[in-house]
KOLKEPA-835924 format. One line per 3 residues: number of its first residue (from 1); their letters; for each residue x, y, z of C-alpha. Coordinates in steps of 0.001 Angstrom, whole numbers. Example, Ala and Ser with C-alpha at 12.3 -4.5 7.8 and 13.67 -1.06 7.14 Angstrom:
# residues 2
1) as) 12300 -4500 7800 ~ 13670 -1060 7140
# end
This chain:
# residues 121
1) mlw) 13258 -31378 9505 ~ 14450 -33551 6616 ~ 15354 -30376 4724
4) lav) 17726 -29328 7536 ~ 19526 -32672 7264 ~ 19714 -32424 3436
7) aag) 20953 -28825 3722 ~ 23626 -29825 6211 ~ 24816 -32640 3956
10) vgy) 24918 -30353 942 ~ 26694 -27765 3005 ~ 29291 -30179 4164
13) kyg) 30117 -31238 596 ~ 29689 -27927 -1266 ~ 30041 -25249 1319
16) dra) 27915 -22681 2977 ~ 26537 -21290 -287 ~ 24898 -24555 -1197
19) mla) 23432 -24863 2261 ~ 22047 -21373 2091 ~ 20568 -22021 -1276
22) ami) 18841 -25167 39 ~ 17417 -23176 2926 ~ 16072 -20422 744
25) gkq) 14552 -22919 -1588 ~ 12774 -24570 1299 ~ 11560 -21196 2483
28) llq) 10236 -20314 -1023 ~ 8338 -23477 -1300 ~ 6529 -22920 1954
31) lkf) 5737 -19204 1469 ~ 3236 -19666 -1313 ~ 683 -21098 1030
34) srg) 1343 -18666 3878 ~ 640 -15614 1712 ~ -2627 -17151 426
37) det) -3622 -17936 3960 ~ -2924 -14337 5110 ~ -4947 -13008 2224
40) ead) -7856 -15273 3166 ~ -7512 -14162 6741 ~ -7764 -10476 5660
43) ivg) -10961 -11149 3722 ~ -12581 -13118 6615 ~ -11492 -10421 9055
46) lel) -12954 -7741 6813 ~ -16249 -9519 6657 ~ -16376 -10221 10390
49) aar) -15617 -6597 11150 ~ -18314 -5399 8818 ~ -20895 -7762 10340
52) agy) -19885 -6362 13733 ~ -20693 -2772 12629 ~ -17176 -1628 11799
55) dpr) -16701 261 8562 ~ -14651 -1963 6231 ~ -13280 1098 4351
58) agv) -11134 1744 7480 ~ -8969 -1224 6351 ~ -7890 702 3266
61) tvw) -6645 3475 5574 ~ -4880 1124 7848 ~ -2877 -548 5100
64) rqf) -2128 2756 3387 ~ -719 4040 6645 ~ 1380 887 7093
67) seh) 2789 1416 3525 ~ 3633 5063 4285 ~ 5355 4227 7574
70) nrr) 7150 1065 6559 ~ 8815 1698 3272 ~ 11380 -1068 3795
73) epl) 9145 -4149 3296 ~ 10781 -7306 2294 ~ 10353 -8551 -1189
76) efl) 6926 -10264 -1353 ~ 8237 -13568 -2665 ~ 10563 -13738 364
79) sdh) 7820 -12939 2845 ~ 5026 -15035 4395 ~ 2663 -12033 4263
82) pih) 1429 -10024 1297 ~ 2939 -6612 964 ~ 789 -3685 2323
85) ahr) -172 -2438 -1101 ~ -1563 -5894 -2023 ~ -3468 -6031 1196
88) edt) -4946 -2611 473 ~ -5999 -3813 -3042 ~ -7564 -6930 -1596
91) ira) -9683 -4893 851 ~ -10762 -2509 -1944 ~ -11719 -5519 -4189
94) hlk) -14013 -6853 -1385 ~ -15723 -3591 -363 ~ -18506 -4335 -2822
97) etl) -19440 -7436 -779 ~ -18676 -6046 2684 ~ -20306 -2632 2607
100) ply) -23849 -4058 2540 ~ -22868 -6281 5549 ~ -21687 -3125 7383
103) ara) -24853 -1153 6460 ~ -27111 -3934 7789 ~ -25067 -4306 11004
106) kak) -25040 -505 11492 ~ -28860 -314 11036 ~ -29387 -3146 13453
109) les) -27158 -1512 16071 ~ -28840 1769 15720 ~ -32326 229 16006
112) eqp) -31246 -1464 19279 ~ -30166 1764 20936 ~ -32541 2802 23677
115) eat) -34491 6135 23199 ~ -32823 9110 24824 ~ -34878 10521 27567
118) psp) -34596 14071 28756 ~ -32926 14432 32146 ~ -35094 16007 34835
121) d) -33513 19362 35664
# end
């Protein structure tokens, strides 16, 4: 909260524009870590989904659809989340590692399915 006190002091002496600049500066300093955290969470989520038997390629479709339906994204440097296109690129870049995880999980799930027995009619 020190930034708020500094911004208020600057704003009192130099006006609202200086206070706004101080607040934007604070926001930009903190965003760098949030976007990185979000990207890391996307990768971990992709791996967990693949290990649970969900096709990781579906993530590419999800983020493409988000991009198509939400054309008015904020500028990435002003956001605490990566833009949709970058999230799609991240998923594509990690498919090589996650597709084998998915294949193993899918094979395990299929081997655990009980045999179908014909119904007595």
